[in-house]
C-alpha positions as CSV (number, residue, x, y, z in Angstrom):
1,X,-25.0,14.5,-19.5
2,X,-28.6,15.3,-18.6
3,X,-30.7,17.3,-21.1
4,X,-30.1,21.1,-20.9
5,X,-32.9,23.6,-20.7
6,X,-32.0,25.4,-23.9
7,X,-29.7,23.1,-25.9
8,X,-27.7,24.6,-28.8
9,X,-25.0,23.4,-31.2
10,X,-21.6,24.0,-29.4
11,X,-19.4,24.2,-32.5
12,X,-16.3,25.4,-30.7
13,X,-16.3,22.3,-28.4
14,X,-16.8,20.0,-31.4
15,X,-13.8,21.5,-33.1
16,X,-11.6,21.1,-30.0
17,X,-12.8,17.4,-29.7
18,X,-11.8,16.6,-33.3
19,X,-8.5,18.4,-33.1
20,X,-7.6,16.5,-30.0
21,X,-8.3,13.2,-31.7
22,X,-6.4,14.3,-34.8
23,X,-3.3,14.9,-32.6
24,X,-3.6,11.8,-30.4
25,X,-6.3,9.2,-30.1
26,X,-7.3,8.0,-26.6
27,X,-5.9,4.7,-25.3
28,X,-9.3,3.1,-25.7
29,X,-8.9,3.0,-29.5
30,X,-5.9,0.7,-29.2
31,X,-8.2,-2.3,-29.6
32,X,-9.5,-0.9,-32.9
33,X,-6.0,-0.4,-34.4
34,X,-6.7,-2.8,-37.2
35,X,-9.3,-0.2,-38.5
36,X,-7.1,2.8,-38.0
37,X,-7.9,3.9,-41.6
38,X,-11.6,4.2,-40.7
39,X,-10.8,6.2,-37.6
40,X,-8.7,8.5,-39.7
41,X,-11.6,9.0,-42.1
42,X,-13.9,10.1,-39.3
43,X,-11.4,12.7,-38.1
44,X,-10.6,14.4,-41.4
45,X,-14.2,14.2,-42.6
46,X,-15.4,15.8,-39.4
47,X,-12.9,18.6,-39.5
48,X,-13.9,19.2,-43.1
49,X,-17.6,19.2,-42.3
50,X,-16.9,21.8,-39.5
51,X,-15.1,23.9,-42.1
52,X,-11.8,24.0,-40.2
53,X,-9.7,21.3,-42.0
54,X,-7.8,23.9,-44.0
55,X,-7.2,26.3,-41.1
56,X,-6.4,23.9,-38.3
57,X,-4.3,21.4,-40.3
58,X,-1.1,22.6,-41.7
59,X,0.0,21.8,-45.2
60,X,2.8,19.5,-43.8
61,X,0.3,17.6,-41.7
62,X,-2.1,17.2,-44.7
63,X,0.7,15.8,-46.9
64,X,1.8,13.5,-44.1
65,X,-1.8,12.1,-43.7
66,X,-2.0,11.6,-47.5
67,X,1.4,9.8,-47.5
68,X,0.3,7.6,-44.6
69,X,-2.9,6.5,-46.4
70,X,-0.9,5.7,-49.5
71,X,1.6,3.7,-47.4
72,X,-1.3,1.3,-46.6
73,X,-2.0,0.6,-50.3
74,X,-1.6,-3.1,-51.2
75,X,0.4,-3.7,-54.5
76,X,-2.3,-6.1,-55.8
77,X,-5.1,-3.5,-55.2
78,X,-7.0,-2.0,-52.2
79,X,-5.8,-0.7,-48.8
80,X,-5.0,-2.3,-45.5
81,X,-6.7,-1.0,-42.4
82,X,-3.4,-0.3,-40.6
83,X,0.3,-0.9,-41.0
84,X,0.5,-4.0,-38.7
85,X,0.1,-6.5,-41.6
86,X,2.5,-4.8,-44.0
87,X,5.1,-7.4,-44.8
88,X,7.2,-5.0,-47.0
89,X,10.0,-6.7,-48.8
90,X,9.1,-10.1,-47.3
91,X,5.7,-10.1,-49.2
92,X,5.5,-13.0,-51.6
93,X,2.9,-15.3,-53.3
94,X,2.9,-17.6,-50.3
95,X,2.0,-15.0,-47.6
96,X,-0.2,-12.7,-49.5
97,X,-3.2,-13.8,-47.5
98,X,-1.5,-12.5,-44.3
99,X,-1.3,-9.0,-45.8
100,X,-4.7,-8.4,-47.3
101,X,-6.5,-5.3,-48.5
102,X,-9.8,-4.8,-46.7
103,X,-12.9,-3.6,-48.6
104,X,-14.3,-1.3,-45.9
105,X,-11.0,0.4,-45.1
106,X,-10.3,0.8,-48.8
107,X,-13.5,2.8,-49.2
108,X,-12.7,4.9,-46.1
109,X,-9.1,5.5,-47.4
110,X,-10.2,6.6,-50.8
111,X,-12.8,9.0,-49.4
112,X,-10.3,10.4,-46.8
113,X,-7.9,11.1,-49.7
114,X,-10.6,13.1,-51.5
115,X,-11.4,15.0,-48.3
116,X,-7.7,15.9,-47.9
117,X,-7.7,17.3,-51.5
118,X,-5.7,14.5,-53.1
119,X,-6.4,13.8,-56.8
120,X,-6.1,10.0,-56.3
121,X,-3.2,10.0,-58.8
122,X,-1.2,7.5,-56.8
123,X,-4.0,5.0,-56.4
124,X,-3.3,1.7,-58.2
125,X,-6.6,2.2,-60.0
126,X,-6.7,-0.8,-62.3
127,X,-5.5,-3.2,-59.6
128,X,-8.0,-1.9,-57.1
129,X,-10.9,-2.2,-59.5
130,X,-9.9,-5.8,-60.5
131,X,-9.6,-6.6,-56.8
132,X,-13.1,-5.4,-56.1
133,X,-14.4,-7.4,-59.0
134,X,-12.7,-10.5,-57.5
135,X,-14.5,-10.0,-54.2
136,X,-18.0,-10.2,-55.8
137,X,-19.8,-13.5,-55.0
138,X,-22.2,-15.5,-57.1
139,X,-25.2,-14.1,-55.2
140,X,-24.2,-10.5,-56.0
141,X,-22.8,-9.6,-52.6
142,X,-19.1,-8.9,-51.8
143,X,-16.5,-10.4,-49.5
144,X,-14.3,-8.2,-47.3
145,X,-10.9,-9.5,-48.5
146,X,-9.3,-12.2,-50.7
147,X,-8.0,-15.2,-48.9
148,X,-6.1,-18.3,-50.0
149,X,-6.9,-19.7,-53.4
150,X,-8.4,-16.3,-54.3
151,X,-11.6,-17.0,-52.3
152,X,-13.6,-14.0,-51.2
153,X,-13.8,-14.0,-47.4
154,X,-16.5,-12.3,-45.3
155,X,-20.2,-12.7,-44.6
156,X,-22.9,-11.4,-46.9
157,X,-23.5,-7.8,-45.8
158,X,-25.1,-4.7,-47.3
159,X,-22.3,-2.7,-45.8
160,X,-19.9,-4.5,-48.1
161,X,-22.2,-3.9,-51.1
162,X,-22.1,-0.2,-50.3
163,X,-18.4,0.0,-49.9
164,X,-17.8,-1.9,-53.2
165,X,-20.2,0.2,-55.1
166,X,-18.6,3.3,-53.6
167,X,-15.1,2.2,-54.6
168,X,-16.3,1.5,-58.2
169,X,-17.9,4.9,-58.3
170,X,-14.8,6.7,-57.0
171,X,-12.3,4.9,-59.2
172,X,-14.4,4.3,-62.3
173,X,-15.2,6.8,-65.1
174,X,-18.6,7.9,-66.3
175,X,-18.5,5.2,-69.0
176,X,-16.8,2.1,-67.6
177,X,-18.3,1.3,-64.2
178,X,-20.2,-1.8,-65.2
179,X,-17.2,-3.8,-66.4
180,X,-15.9,-3.9,-62.8
181,X,-19.0,-5.5,-61.1
182,X,-22.0,-7.5,-62.0
183,X,-24.5,-4.6,-61.5
184,X,-27.6,-6.8,-61.9
185,X,-26.2,-9.2,-59.4
186,X,-25.8,-6.3,-56.9
187,X,-29.3,-5.2,-57.5
188,X,-30.6,-8.7,-57.1
189,X,-28.8,-9.2,-53.7
190,X,-30.0,-5.8,-52.4
191,X,-33.6,-6.6,-53.4
192,X,-33.5,-9.9,-51.6
193,X,-32.6,-8.1,-48.4
194,X,-35.9,-6.0,-48.4
195,X,-38.4,-7.1,-45.7
196,X,-42.2,-7.1,-45.7
197,X,-42.2,-3.5,-44.3
198,X,-40.3,-2.1,-47.3
199,X,-37.0,-1.6,-45.4
200,X,-33.8,-3.5,-45.6
201,X,-32.2,-6.1,-43.2
202,X,-29.2,-8.4,-43.2
203,X,-30.8,-11.0,-45.5
204,X,-34.1,-12.3,-46.8
205,X,-36.8,-12.2,-44.1
206,X,-34.4,-10.7,-41.5
207,X,-35.6,-7.7,-39.4
208,X,-35.1,-4.3,-41.0
209,X,-32.3,-2.2,-39.6
210,X,-31.7,1.5,-40.1
211,X,-27.9,1.2,-40.8
212,X,-28.4,-1.6,-43.4
213,X,-31.4,0.3,-44.8
214,X,-29.1,3.3,-45.5
215,X,-26.4,1.1,-47.0
216,X,-29.0,-0.5,-49.4
217,X,-30.1,2.9,-50.7
218,X,-26.6,4.4,-50.8
219,X,-25.6,1.4,-52.9
220,X,-28.3,2.2,-55.3
221,X,-27.2,5.8,-55.2
222,X,-23.6,4.8,-56.2
223,X,-25.0,2.7,-59.0
224,X,-27.2,5.7,-60.2
225,X,-30.4,3.7,-59.7
226,X,-32.4,6.0,-57.5
227,X,-33.3,8.9,-59.7
228,X,-33.4,9.4,-63.4
229,X,-32.0,13.0,-63.3
230,X,-29.9,14.6,-60.6
231,X,-30.7,18.1,-61.9
232,X,-34.5,18.1,-61.7
233,X,-36.6,18.3,-58.6
234,X,-39.1,16.2,-60.4
235,X,-36.7,13.3,-61.1
236,X,-38.3,10.0,-61.8
237,X,-37.8,7.4,-59.1
238,X,-36.1,4.6,-60.9
239,X,-35.5,1.7,-58.6
240,X,-38.2,-1.0,-58.5
241,X,-36.3,-2.4,-55.4
242,X,-37.6,0.3,-53.1
243,X,-41.2,0.5,-52.0
244,X,-40.9,4.2,-51.5
245,X,-43.9,5.0,-49.3
246,X,-43.4,1.9,-47.1
247,X,-39.7,2.6,-46.7
248,X,-40.3,6.2,-45.8
249,X,-43.1,5.2,-43.4
250,X,-40.7,2.8,-41.7
251,X,-38.0,5.4,-41.3
252,X,-40.4,8.0,-39.9
253,X,-41.6,5.6,-37.3
254,X,-38.1,5.3,-36.1
255,X,-38.2,8.8,-34.7
256,X,-38.9,8.2,-31.0
257,X,-39.1,10.0,-27.7
258,X,-37.6,7.0,-26.0
259,X,-34.1,8.5,-25.6
260,X,-32.9,7.2,-22.3
261,X,-33.0,4.0,-20.4
262,X,-34.2,6.0,-17.4
263,X,-37.4,7.0,-19.3
264,X,-39.2,3.8,-18.2
265,X,-38.8,4.9,-14.6
266,X,-40.0,8.4,-15.0
267,X,-43.6,7.6,-14.1
268,X,-42.4,6.3,-10.7
269,X,-40.8,9.6,-9.8
270,X,-42.5,11.6,-7.0
271,X,-44.3,14.9,-7.8
272,X,-41.6,17.1,-6.2
273,X,-38.8,15.6,-8.3
274,X,-40.8,15.9,-11.4
275,X,-41.7,19.5,-10.7
276,X,-38.0,20.4,-10.3
277,X,-36.9,18.9,-13.7
278,X,-36.2,21.5,-16.4
279,X,-38.6,21.4,-19.3
280,X,-37.1,21.6,-22.7
281,X,-38.7,23.9,-25.3
282,X,-39.1,21.1,-27.7
283,X,-39.8,17.4,-27.5
284,X,-36.6,15.4,-27.5
285,X,-36.9,12.7,-30.2
286,X,-34.0,10.9,-31.8
287,X,-34.1,7.9,-34.1
288,X,-33.8,4.2,-33.3
289,X,-32.4,1.5,-35.5
290,X,-35.1,-1.0,-35.2
291,X,-38.7,-1.4,-33.9
292,X,-39.1,-1.1,-30.1
293,X,-35.6,0.3,-29.5
294,X,-34.6,3.6,-27.9
295,X,-32.9,6.4,-29.8
296,X,-29.2,6.3,-30.7
297,X,-27.1,9.1,-32.2
298,X,-25.8,7.1,-35.2
299,X,-29.3,6.0,-36.1
300,X,-30.3,9.6,-36.4
301,X,-28.0,9.8,-39.4
302,X,-28.7,6.4,-40.9
303,X,-32.4,7.3,-41.0
304,X,-32.1,11.0,-41.9
305,X,-29.3,10.3,-44.4
306,X,-31.5,7.6,-46.1
307,X,-34.4,10.1,-46.3
308,X,-32.0,12.6,-47.9
309,X,-31.1,10.0,-50.5
310,X,-34.8,9.9,-51.3
311,X,-35.0,13.7,-51.1
312,X,-37.5,13.5,-48.3
313,X,-35.4,14.9,-45.4
314,X,-38.0,17.7,-45.0
315,X,-40.3,15.1,-43.4
316,X,-38.0,14.8,-40.4
317,X,-39.0,16.4,-37.1
318,X,-36.0,18.7,-37.1
319,X,-36.5,20.6,-33.8
320,X,-37.2,17.4,-31.9
321,X,-34.1,15.8,-33.5
322,X,-31.9,18.8,-32.5
323,X,-33.2,18.8,-29.0
324,X,-32.2,15.1,-28.7
325,X,-28.7,15.6,-30.1
326,X,-27.9,18.9,-28.4
327,X,-29.5,18.1,-25.1
328,X,-29.0,14.4,-24.6
329,X,-25.9,13.2,-26.5
330,X,-23.8,16.3,-27.2
331,X,-21.0,16.0,-24.7
332,X,-19.3,18.7,-22.5
333,X,-15.9,17.8,-24.0
334,X,-17.3,18.0,-27.5
335,X,-18.5,15.2,-29.9
336,X,-21.6,13.1,-29.5
337,X,-22.1,10.0,-27.5
338,X,-24.1,6.9,-28.5
339,X,-26.7,7.5,-25.8
340,X,-27.2,10.0,-22.9
341,X,-24.5,9.6,-20.2
342,X,-22.0,7.7,-22.4
343,X,-18.6,9.1,-23.5
344,X,-18.3,10.4,-27.1
345,X,-16.6,8.3,-29.7
346,X,-15.6,8.9,-33.3
347,X,-18.4,7.0,-35.0
348,X,-21.2,8.7,-33.1
349,X,-19.5,12.1,-33.0
350,X,-19.3,12.0,-36.8
351,X,-22.8,10.6,-37.5
352,X,-24.2,13.3,-35.1
353,X,-22.6,16.0,-37.2
354,X,-23.7,14.3,-40.4
355,X,-27.3,14.1,-39.3
356,X,-27.2,17.8,-38.4
357,X,-25.6,18.7,-41.7
358,X,-28.4,16.9,-43.6
359,X,-31.1,19.0,-41.9
360,X,-29.2,22.2,-42.6
361,X,-27.5,23.0,-39.2
362,X,-25.8,26.4,-39.4
363,X,-22.0,26.1,-39.0
364,X,-21.7,22.9,-41.0
365,X,-21.0,22.3,-44.6
366,X,-23.6,20.9,-47.0
367,X,-23.6,17.1,-46.9
368,X,-23.6,14.5,-49.6
369,X,-25.5,11.4,-48.3
370,X,-24.2,9.1,-51.1
371,X,-20.5,9.2,-50.1
372,X,-21.1,10.4,-46.5
373,X,-18.9,13.5,-46.8
374,X,-19.3,17.2,-47.5
375,X,-20.8,18.2,-50.8
376,X,-17.5,20.0,-51.7
377,X,-15.7,16.7,-51.5
378,X,-18.3,15.0,-53.8
379,X,-18.0,17.9,-56.2
380,X,-14.2,17.4,-56.4
381,X,-14.6,13.7,-57.1
382,X,-17.2,14.4,-59.9
383,X,-14.7,16.8,-61.5
384,X,-12.0,14.1,-61.3
385,X,-14.4,11.5,-62.9
386,X,-15.3,13.8,-65.8
387,X,-11.7,14.3,-66.7
388,X,-10.7,10.6,-66.2
389,X,-10.3,8.3,-69.2
390,X,-11.9,4.8,-69.0
391,X,-9.6,1.9,-68.4
């Protein structure tokens, strides 16, 4: 799609896009079947954010989705990403490593249950918390799954830290979270991923990356280490891990007018062609994930969502951001694509909605940047946590 002259949010098309995916995923997603839980999360969370989950999804469908998620729960704790590894009655101590729970899909599954209105009553809570604790490594990071000899498998990654901290927050109570993870170890690992610009990368001295930067701050949010009071606009910024001004400056520098690979050729166009090109009423400026990269829909959220965690989303150039999303990556069939001209996909379609929700787009529910779902879903979880007894 080329940019439109007066781009606007086409909510009706987005609803149709997500309802089609809820009914039947395109063939291209077959290769991602092992992460079907995550795909399901994007679908139900998007329908909820659009405010149509309760009207377009019948009670029977909602219950079926909840039952499907619980069918992927592993007896020893956590959730599989899909049903292909479920050994059923043939599961035993010798083949457990062939039927593992996965950290990332466990987080997605738990949040999807909350979005669907489930009370998490069927979650093997104690087993899951013990499983997450088993995944924590000596450097404070987390593996993705437990392998043979109970070894935590998976590379060190801030995304794993975020998912682990999120699971602990979802399943813990207000008084017992710290018994399920080495909190200081997590904070030490996160701090070691901060680069010289104040943002976060894959590891010490690695280049900062917007997605990992968000995960670092969301991890601190799950551990209640960003602000001293959630009720005051003058909350004290707690975490010594974040160089606040430097981090904000780095994120603000990611908003860029380089939104298309064709931009580099624009200056070679002749005058007649340039004169016939529609002029948008606002500059089109999305967000990039790293220095010297062009804009990408998902990075719009990773940057804007991280600024929302710091309560600084008001610094975003909102009209330029909307012009980019509506005019460059919003697709004719609904959803958002990664970049102009690409087809929409679930990840970018959801992060596009999430970024718009953060900046107050009309027609979308209020967003909670810590759990990456609607504020209503977060409120339901907080009510469950207040009523929950510690283990």
